[in-house]
DSSP file (Angstrom, degrees, kcal/mol; ACC not computed):
  #  RESIDUE AA STRUCTURE BP1 BP2  ACC     N-H-->O    O-->H-N    N-H-->O    O-->H-N    TCO  KAPPA ALPHA  PHI   PSI    X-CA   Y-CA   Z-CA
    1    1 A X              0   0    0      0, 0.0     2,-1.1     0, 0.0     3,-0.1   0.000 360.0 360.0 360.0 132.2   -0.1   -0.1    0.0
    2    2 A X     >  -     0   0    0      1,-0.2     4,-2.6     2,-0.1     5,-0.2  -0.788 360.0-168.6 -85.4  98.0    1.2    3.4   -1.0
    3    3 A X  H  > S+     0   0    0     -2,-1.1     4,-2.7     1,-0.2     5,-0.2   0.906  82.3  49.5 -66.6 -41.5    0.2    5.3    2.3
    4    4 A X  H  > S+     0   0    0      2,-0.2     4,-2.3     1,-0.2    -1,-0.2   0.939 111.5  47.1 -60.4 -45.2    0.9    8.7    0.8
    5    5 A X  H  > S+     0   0    0      1,-0.2     4,-2.2     2,-0.2    -2,-0.2   0.920 114.3  48.4 -60.7 -42.9   -1.1    8.1   -2.3
    6    6 A X  H  X S+     0   0    0     -4,-2.6     4,-2.7     2,-0.2    -1,-0.2   0.832 108.1  53.4 -66.7 -34.2   -4.0    6.7   -0.2
    7    7 A X  H  X S+     0   0    0     -4,-2.7     4,-2.6    -5,-0.2    -1,-0.2   0.918 108.4  50.6 -65.6 -41.5   -4.0    9.6    2.2
    8    8 A X  H  X S+     0   0    0     -4,-2.3     4,-2.1     2,-0.2    -2,-0.2   0.910 111.5  47.7 -59.4 -42.9   -4.3   11.9   -0.8
    9    9 A X  H  X S+     0   0    0     -4,-2.2     4,-2.5     2,-0.2    -2,-0.2   0.942 111.3  51.2 -59.5 -45.2   -7.2    9.9   -2.1
   10   10 A X  H  X S+     0   0    0     -4,-2.7     4,-3.1     1,-0.2    -2,-0.2   0.883 107.9  53.8 -53.1 -42.5   -8.7    9.9    1.5
   11   11 A X  H  X S+     0   0    0     -4,-2.6     4,-2.0     2,-0.2    -1,-0.2   0.923 108.3  49.3 -63.3 -43.2   -8.3   13.8    1.4
   12   12 A X  H  X S+     0   0    0     -4,-2.1     4,-2.2     1,-0.2    -1,-0.2   0.935 110.6  49.0 -60.1 -47.2  -10.2   14.0   -1.8
   13   13 A X  H  X S+     0   0    0     -4,-2.5     4,-2.3     1,-0.2    -2,-0.2   0.926 110.6  51.7 -53.6 -44.7  -13.0   11.9   -0.5
   14   14 A X  H  X S+     0   0    0     -4,-3.1     4,-1.8     1,-0.2    -1,-0.2   0.805 108.3  51.8 -66.1 -27.8  -13.1   14.1    2.7
   15   15 A X  H  X S+     0   0    0     -4,-2.0     4,-2.1     2,-0.2    -1,-0.2   0.920 108.6  48.9 -69.4 -40.1  -13.4   17.1    0.6
   16   16 A X  H  X S+     0   0    0     -4,-2.2     4,-2.4     1,-0.2    -2,-0.2   0.870 111.0  51.3 -61.0 -39.1  -16.3   15.7   -1.4
   17   17 A X  H  X S+     0   0    0     -4,-2.3     4,-2.7     2,-0.2    -1,-0.2   0.874 109.3  52.3 -67.0 -36.1  -18.0   14.8    2.0
   18   18 A X  H  X S+     0   0    0     -4,-1.8     4,-2.2     2,-0.2    -2,-0.2   0.917 109.1  48.7 -63.9 -43.5  -17.4   18.4    3.2
   19   19 A X  H  X S+     0   0    0     -4,-2.1     4,-2.4     2,-0.2    -2,-0.2   0.922 111.6  48.6 -64.2 -43.9  -19.0   19.8    0.1
   20   20 A X  H  X S+     0   0    0     -4,-2.4     4,-2.4     1,-0.2    -2,-0.2   0.918 110.8  51.4 -64.3 -41.1  -22.1   17.5    0.4
   21   21 A X  H  X S+     0   0    0     -4,-2.7     4,-2.5     1,-0.2    -1,-0.2   0.904 110.3  49.4 -61.1 -39.1  -22.4   18.4    4.0
   22   22 A X  H  X S+     0   0    0     -4,-2.2     4,-2.2     2,-0.2    -1,-0.2   0.855 110.6  49.2 -61.9 -39.5  -22.3   22.2    3.1
   23   23 A X  H  X S+     0   0    0     -4,-2.4     4,-1.7     2,-0.2    -1,-0.2   0.902 113.5  47.3 -66.7 -34.5  -24.9   21.7    0.4
   24   24 A X  H  X S+     0   0    0     -4,-2.4     4,-3.0     2,-0.2    -2,-0.2   0.954 110.2  53.3 -65.0 -49.4  -27.1   19.8    3.0
   25   25 A X  H  X S+     0   0    0     -4,-2.5     4,-2.9     1,-0.2     5,-0.2   0.897 108.4  48.7 -48.2 -54.4  -26.6   22.5    5.6
   26   26 A X  H  X S+     0   0    0     -4,-2.2     4,-1.6     2,-0.2    -1,-0.2   0.859 113.1  48.5 -58.5 -40.9  -27.7   25.3    3.1
   27   27 A X  H  X S+     0   0    0     -4,-1.7     4,-2.2     2,-0.2    -2,-0.2   0.941 109.7  52.6 -65.1 -49.9  -30.9   23.2    2.3
   28   28 A X  H  X S+     0   0    0     -4,-3.0     4,-2.9     1,-0.2     5,-0.2   0.929 108.2  51.4 -50.4 -52.8  -31.6   22.6    6.0
   29   29 A X  H  X S+     0   0    0     -4,-2.9     4,-2.2     2,-0.2    -1,-0.2   0.879 106.0  53.3 -53.1 -41.5  -31.4   26.4    6.6
   30   30 A X  H  X S+     0   0    0     -4,-1.6     4,-1.3     1,-0.2    -1,-0.2   0.955 113.6  42.3 -65.8 -46.8  -33.8   27.3    4.0
   31   31 A X  H  X S+     0   0    0     -4,-2.2     4,-1.1     1,-0.2    -2,-0.2   0.884 112.8  53.2 -66.1 -33.6  -36.3   24.8    5.5
   32   32 A X  H  X S+     0   0    0     -4,-2.9     4,-1.6     1,-0.2    -1,-0.2   0.857 103.2  58.0 -66.4 -33.3  -35.6   25.8    9.0
   33   33 A X  H  < S+     0   0    0     -4,-2.2     4,-0.4    -5,-0.2    -1,-0.2   0.848 102.8  55.2 -59.4 -38.1  -36.3   29.4    8.0
   34   34 A X  H  < S+     0   0    0     -4,-1.3    -1,-0.2     1,-0.2    -2,-0.2   0.851 119.8  29.6 -61.5 -37.2  -39.7   28.4    6.9
   35   35 A X  H >X S+     0   0    0     -4,-1.1     4,-2.4     1,-0.1     3,-0.6   0.469  89.1 100.4-106.9  -2.6  -40.6   26.9   10.2
   36   36 A X  H 3X S+     0   0    0     -4,-1.6     4,-2.5     1,-0.3     5,-0.2   0.809  80.7  54.6 -58.9 -37.4  -38.6   29.0   12.6
   37   37 A X  H 3> S+     0   0    0     -4,-0.4     4,-2.2     2,-0.2    -1,-0.3   0.874 108.9  48.5 -65.2 -36.8  -41.5   31.2   13.7
   38   38 A X  H <> S+     0   0    0     -3,-0.6     4,-2.3     2,-0.2     5,-0.2   0.964 111.9  50.3 -67.6 -51.5  -43.6   28.2   14.6
   39   39 A X  H  X S+     0   0    0     -4,-2.4     4,-1.8     1,-0.2    -2,-0.2   0.887 109.9  50.0 -56.3 -40.6  -40.6   26.8   16.5
   40   40 A X  H  X S+     0   0    0     -4,-2.5     4,-2.5     1,-0.2    -1,-0.2   0.905 109.7  51.5 -63.8 -42.3  -40.2   30.1   18.4
   41   41 A X  H  X S+     0   0    0     -4,-2.2     4,-2.0     1,-0.2    -2,-0.2   0.863 110.0  49.2 -63.3 -34.9  -43.9   30.1   19.3
   42   42 A X  H  X S+     0   0    0     -4,-2.3     4,-1.5     2,-0.2    -1,-0.2   0.881 108.3  52.7 -67.0 -38.9  -43.6   26.6   20.6
   43   43 A X  H  X S+     0   0    0     -4,-1.8     4,-1.3    -5,-0.2     3,-0.3   0.928 112.5  45.7 -61.2 -52.6  -40.6   27.5   22.7
   44   44 A X  H  X S+     0   0    0     -4,-2.5     4,-0.6     1,-0.2     3,-0.2   0.882 109.6  53.9 -62.4 -36.3  -42.6   30.5   24.2
   45   45 A X  H  < S+     0   0    0     -4,-2.0     4,-0.4     1,-0.2    -1,-0.2   0.831 118.2  35.8 -67.9 -33.5  -45.7   28.3   24.8
   46   46 A X  H  X S+     0   0    0     -4,-1.5     4,-2.1    -3,-0.3     5,-0.3   0.551  95.6  86.4 -99.4  -8.2  -43.6   25.7   26.8
   47   47 A X  H  X S+     0   0    0     -4,-1.3     4,-2.3    -3,-0.2     5,-0.2   0.938  91.1  41.9 -58.9 -54.5  -41.1   28.0   28.6
   48   48 A X  H  X S+     0   0    0     -4,-0.6     4,-2.4     2,-0.2    -1,-0.2   0.925 116.0  48.3 -61.7 -53.9  -43.2   28.9   31.6
   49   49 A X  H  > S+     0   0    0     -4,-0.4     4,-2.1     1,-0.2    -1,-0.2   0.934 114.4  45.8 -56.7 -47.7  -44.5   25.3   32.3
   50   50 A X  H  X S+     0   0    0     -4,-2.1     4,-2.2     1,-0.2    -1,-0.2   0.845 111.4  52.6 -68.8 -34.2  -41.1   23.8   31.9
   51   51 A X  H  X S+     0   0    0     -4,-2.3     4,-1.8    -5,-0.3    -1,-0.2   0.893 108.7  51.6 -62.1 -39.1  -39.5   26.5   34.2
   52   52 A X  H  X S+     0   0    0     -4,-2.4     4,-0.5     1,-0.2    -2,-0.2   0.924 111.5  45.4 -68.7 -46.4  -42.1   25.8   36.8
   53   53 A X  H >X S+     0   0    0     -4,-2.1     4,-3.2     1,-0.2     3,-0.9   0.874 112.9  50.4 -71.8 -36.3  -41.4   22.1   36.8
   54   54 A X  H 3X S+     0   0    0     -4,-2.2     4,-2.7     1,-0.2     5,-0.4   0.828 101.6  60.6 -67.7 -28.9  -37.8   22.5   36.9
   55   55 A X  H 3< S+     0   0    0     -4,-1.8    -1,-0.2     1,-0.2    -2,-0.2   0.630 115.9  35.3 -70.3 -12.0  -37.9   24.9   39.8
   56   56 A X  H <X S+     0   0    0     -3,-0.9     4,-1.3    -4,-0.5    -2,-0.2   0.749 120.3  48.1-104.0 -39.2  -39.5   22.1   41.8
   57   57 A X  H  X S+     0   0    0     -4,-3.2     4,-3.0     2,-0.2     5,-0.2   0.907 107.4  52.7 -71.9 -37.8  -37.6   19.1   40.3
   58   58 A X  H  X S+     0   0    0     -4,-2.7     4,-2.6    -5,-0.2     5,-0.2   0.973 110.8  44.4 -63.2 -54.5  -34.0   20.5   40.5
   59   59 A X  H  > S+     0   0    0     -5,-0.4     4,-2.5     1,-0.2    -1,-0.2   0.907 113.5  53.3 -58.3 -35.0  -33.9   21.4   44.2
   60   60 A X  H  X S+     0   0    0     -4,-1.3     4,-2.7     2,-0.2     5,-0.2   0.963 110.1  48.1 -63.5 -49.7  -35.7   18.0   45.0
   61   61 A X  H  X S+     0   0    0     -4,-3.0     4,-2.3     1,-0.2    -1,-0.2   0.929 112.5  47.2 -61.9 -40.4  -33.0   16.2   43.1
   62   62 A X  H  X S+     0   0    0     -4,-2.6     4,-2.1     2,-0.2    -1,-0.2   0.847 111.8  51.0 -64.5 -34.5  -30.3   18.1   44.8
   63   63 A X  H  X S+     0   0    0     -4,-2.5     4,-1.9    -5,-0.2    -2,-0.2   0.905 112.4  46.3 -67.6 -44.3  -31.9   17.4   48.2
   64   64 A X  H  X S+     0   0    0     -4,-2.7     4,-2.2     2,-0.2    -2,-0.2   0.898 111.4  51.8 -66.6 -40.1  -32.1   13.7   47.5
   65   65 A X  H  X S+     0   0    0     -4,-2.3     4,-2.6    -5,-0.2    -2,-0.2   0.920 110.9  48.5 -58.3 -49.4  -28.5   13.6   46.3
   66   66 A X  H  X S+     0   0    0     -4,-2.1     4,-1.9     2,-0.2    -1,-0.2   0.899 110.4  49.8 -56.2 -43.0  -27.4   15.3   49.4
   67   67 A X  H  X S+     0   0    0     -4,-1.9     4,-1.9     2,-0.2     5,-0.2   0.893 112.8  47.2 -71.9 -42.5  -29.3   13.0   51.7
   68   68 A X  H  X>S+     0   0    0     -4,-2.2     4,-1.5     2,-0.2     5,-1.2   0.911 111.8  51.5 -63.8 -44.7  -27.8    9.8   49.8
   69   69 A X  H  <5S+     0   0    0     -4,-2.6    -2,-0.2     1,-0.2    -1,-0.2   0.853 109.8  49.3 -60.4 -38.2  -24.3   11.3   50.0
   70   70 A X  H  <5S+     0   0    0     -4,-1.9    -2,-0.2     1,-0.2    -1,-0.2   0.831 116.3  41.4 -75.9 -29.0  -24.8   11.8   53.8
   71   71 A X  H  <5S-     0   0    0     -4,-1.9    -1,-0.2     2,-0.2    -2,-0.2   0.711  99.4-138.7 -89.0 -16.6  -26.0    8.3   54.4
   72   72 A X  T  <5 +     0   0    0     -4,-1.5     2,-0.3    -5,-0.2    -3,-0.2   0.902  67.0 104.8  60.5  41.6  -23.3    6.8   52.0
   73   73 A X  S   <S-     0   0    0     -5,-1.2    -1,-0.2    12,-0.0    -2,-0.2  -0.984  72.0-113.0-153.0 141.5  -25.9    4.4   50.6
   74   74 A X        -     0   0    0     -2,-0.3     2,-0.4    10,-0.2     9,-0.2  -0.301  26.8-153.9 -67.2 153.1  -28.0    4.1   47.4
   75   75 A X  E     -A   82   0A   0      7,-2.1     7,-2.5    -2,-0.0     2,-0.5  -0.999   3.2-159.1-128.3 136.1  -31.8    4.5   47.4
   76   76 A X  E     -A   81   0A   0     -2,-0.4     5,-0.3     5,-0.2     2,-0.1  -0.938   8.5-177.2-120.7 124.4  -34.1    3.1   45.1
   77   77 A X        -     0   0    0      3,-3.6     4,-0.0    -2,-0.5     0, 0.0  -0.146  49.3 -83.1 -94.0-162.1  -37.8    4.3   44.3
   78   78 A X  S    S+     0   0    0      1,-0.1     3,-0.1    -2,-0.1    -1,-0.0   0.866 122.3   4.5 -75.6 -34.3  -40.4    2.8   42.0
   79   79 A X  S    S+     0   0    0      1,-0.2     2,-0.3     0, 0.0    -1,-0.1   0.496 129.0  43.0-128.7  -6.6  -39.0    4.5   38.9
   80   80 A X        -     0   0    0      2,-0.0    -3,-3.6     0, 0.0     2,-0.4  -0.957  56.1-166.1-137.8 154.8  -35.9    6.3   39.9
   81   81 A X  E     -A   76   0A   0     -2,-0.3     2,-0.5    -5,-0.3    -5,-0.2  -0.991  16.1-144.9-138.6 148.8  -32.8    5.5   42.0
   82   82 A X  E     -A   75   0A   0     -7,-2.5    -7,-2.1    -2,-0.4     2,-0.6  -0.976  24.9-153.7-104.9 120.1  -30.0    7.6   43.4
   83   83 A X        -     0   0    0     -2,-0.5     2,-0.4    -9,-0.2    -9,-0.1  -0.878   1.5-147.5-106.8 122.5  -26.9    5.6   43.3
   84   84 A X        -     0   0    0     -2,-0.6     2,-0.4   -16,-0.1   -10,-0.2  -0.702  15.8-168.8 -82.3 131.0  -24.1    6.3   45.8
   85   85 A X        -     0   0    0     -2,-0.4     2,-0.1   -12,-0.1     3,-0.1  -0.977  22.9-118.9-125.2 138.3  -20.7    5.6   44.6
   86   86 A X        -     0   0    0     -2,-0.4   -14,-0.0     1,-0.1     0, 0.0  -0.442  45.9 -91.9 -68.1 143.6  -17.5    5.6   46.7
   87   87 A X        -     0   0    0     -2,-0.1     2,-0.4     1,-0.1    -1,-0.1  -0.276  40.0-130.5 -59.9 140.7  -14.9    8.1   45.7
   88   88 A X        -     0   0    0     -3,-0.1    -1,-0.1     1,-0.1     2,-0.0  -0.814  19.5-120.2-104.3 136.3  -12.3    7.0   43.1
   89   89 A X        -     0   0    0     -2,-0.4     2,-0.3     1,-0.0    -1,-0.1  -0.289  29.6-172.9 -67.8 151.5   -8.7    7.6   43.7
   90   90 A X        -     0   0    0     -2,-0.0     2,-0.4     2,-0.0    -1,-0.0  -0.978   9.0-142.8-143.5 159.7   -6.6    9.6   41.3
   91   91 A X        -     0   0    0     -2,-0.3     2,-0.9     4,-0.0     3,-0.1  -0.906  20.4-122.5-124.9 147.3   -2.9   10.3   41.0
   92   92 A X     >  -     0   0    0     -2,-0.4     4,-2.6     1,-0.2     5,-0.2  -0.809  30.5-167.1 -82.6 104.2   -0.8   13.2   40.0
   93   93 A X  H  > S+     0   0    0     -2,-0.9     4,-2.3     1,-0.2     5,-0.2   0.867  82.9  51.3 -71.8 -36.5    1.1   11.5   37.3
   94   94 A X  H  > S+     0   0    0      2,-0.2     4,-2.4     1,-0.2    -1,-0.2   0.920 112.3  48.1 -64.6 -42.1    3.8   14.1   36.9
   95   95 A X  H  > S+     0   0    0      2,-0.2     4,-2.2     1,-0.2    -2,-0.2   0.927 111.8  47.4 -63.4 -42.9    4.4   13.9   40.7
   96   96 A X  H  X S+     0   0    0     -4,-2.6     4,-2.1     1,-0.2    -1,-0.2   0.902 111.7  52.0 -65.9 -37.8    4.6   10.2   40.9
   97   97 A X  H  X S+     0   0    0     -4,-2.3     4,-0.8     1,-0.2    -1,-0.2   0.892 109.8  49.5 -64.9 -37.8    6.9   10.1   37.8
   98   98 A X  H >< S+     0   0    0     -4,-2.4     3,-0.5     1,-0.2     4,-0.5   0.879 110.9  48.9 -63.7 -39.7    9.1   12.6   39.5
   99   99 A X  H >X S+     0   0    0     -4,-2.2     4,-1.8     1,-0.2     3,-0.7   0.772 101.9  64.0 -72.2 -27.7    9.1   10.5   42.6
  100  100 A X  H 3< S+     0   0    0     -4,-2.1    -1,-0.2     1,-0.2     7,-0.2   0.751  91.3  66.4 -66.0 -23.1   10.0    7.3   40.5
  101  101 A X  T << S+     0   0    0     -4,-0.8     3,-0.3    -3,-0.5    -1,-0.2   0.863 111.1  33.5 -69.8 -31.6   13.3    8.9   39.6
  102  102 A X  T <4 S+     0   0    0     -3,-0.7     2,-0.3    -4,-0.5    -2,-0.2   0.778 133.6  32.8 -83.6 -29.1   14.2    8.6   43.3
  103  103 A X    ><  +     0   0    0     -4,-1.8     3,-2.2     1,-0.1     4,-0.3  -0.717  67.1 175.3-128.5  70.3   12.3    5.3   43.7
  104  104 A X  G >  S+     0   0    0     -3,-0.3     3,-1.6    -2,-0.3     4,-0.3   0.740  71.9  77.4 -60.5 -20.1   12.5    3.4   40.3
  105  105 A X  G >  S+     0   0    0      1,-0.2     3,-1.4     2,-0.2    -1,-0.3   0.769  81.2  70.0 -59.1 -21.1   10.7    0.4   41.8
  106  106 A X  G X  S+     0   0    0     -3,-2.2     3,-2.0     1,-0.3    -1,-0.2   0.821  86.2  67.4 -61.5 -34.0    7.4    2.5   41.5
  107  107 A X  G X  S+     0   0    0     -3,-1.6     3,-0.9    -4,-0.3    -1,-0.3   0.603  80.6  74.7 -65.8 -10.2    7.7    2.1   37.7
  108  108 A X  G <  S+     0   0    0     -3,-1.4    -1,-0.3    -4,-0.3    -2,-0.2   0.718  96.5  51.5 -69.2 -24.7    7.1   -1.6   38.1
  109  109 A X  G <  S+     0   0    0     -3,-2.0     2,-0.5    -4,-0.2    -1,-0.2   0.305  85.6 109.5-100.9   3.4    3.4   -0.5   38.7
  110  110 A X    <   -     0   0    0     -3,-0.9     2,-0.3    -4,-0.1    -3,-0.0  -0.726  47.2-169.1 -85.7 125.7    3.0    1.6   35.7
  111  111 A X        -     0   0    0     -2,-0.5     2,-0.4     0, 0.0    -2,-0.1  -0.848   2.7-162.8-113.6 147.5    0.9    0.4   32.9
  112  112 A X        -     0   0    0     -2,-0.3     3,-0.1     3,-0.0    -2,-0.0  -0.986  19.1-122.7-137.1 138.2    0.7    2.0   29.4
  113  113 A X        -     0   0    0     -2,-0.4     2,-0.1     1,-0.1    -1,-0.0  -0.049  38.5 -79.4 -68.3 172.1   -2.1    1.5   26.9
  114  114 A X        -     0   0    0      1,-0.1    -1,-0.1     0, 0.0     2,-0.1  -0.381  54.5-101.0 -69.8 156.3   -1.9    0.2   23.3
  115  115 A X        -     0   0    0     -3,-0.1     2,-0.3    -2,-0.1    -1,-0.1  -0.339  41.9-163.2 -73.3 159.4   -0.7    2.7   20.6
  116  116 A X        -     0   0    0     -2,-0.1     2,-0.4     2,-0.0    -1,-0.0  -0.930  15.1-138.9-139.8 166.6   -3.3    4.3   18.3
  117  117 A X        -     0   0    0     -2,-0.3     2,-0.3     2,-0.0     0, 0.0  -0.966  17.5-174.5-125.3 142.5   -3.6    6.2   15.1
  118  118 A X        -     0   0    0     -2,-0.4     2,-0.4     2,-0.0    -2,-0.0  -0.993  24.7-123.7-136.6 145.3   -5.8    9.2   14.5
  119  119 A X        +     0   0    0     -2,-0.3     2,-0.3     2,-0.0    -2,-0.0  -0.747  35.3 176.9 -91.8 134.6   -6.4   11.0   11.3
  120  120 A X        -     0   0    0     -2,-0.4     2,-0.4     0, 0.0    -2,-0.0  -0.924  32.1-107.1-134.4 158.6   -5.6   14.8   11.3
  121  121 A X        -     0   0    0     -2,-0.3     2,-0.4     1,-0.0    -2,-0.0  -0.709  34.0-121.6 -87.1 135.5   -5.6   17.5    8.8
  122  122 A X              0   0    0     -2,-0.4    -1,-0.0     1,-0.2     0, 0.0  -0.633 360.0 360.0 -77.7 129.8   -2.2   18.8    7.7
  123  123 A X              0   0    0     -2,-0.4    -1,-0.2     0, 0.0    -2,-0.0   0.406 360.0 360.0-103.6 360.0   -1.9   22.5    8.4
């Protein structure tokens, strides 16, 4: 496989895809302009009822979450549950690597994932 040749072929295909997406976006904007007034009216009609429900639901959810965090135990209702999870440890990688210079035995516990490849645009 000639990778350089295939990359150039892929770049051409990506250009065609970008042009197709641009044409689709223009057509979509034309259609949306036709219905935007109706969508705006719909947003206005639902704004207050949604805000009212959120003003009750959001504080209640926060209250339930706080209670579950205080008791360190999940709770399950008929249709919803609030799941308590133990805090997960994290490490300061730069700090540990610095410490490993003085204590190389620490490097025995280091794991590294598999290599990967990603496609990027040449600038």
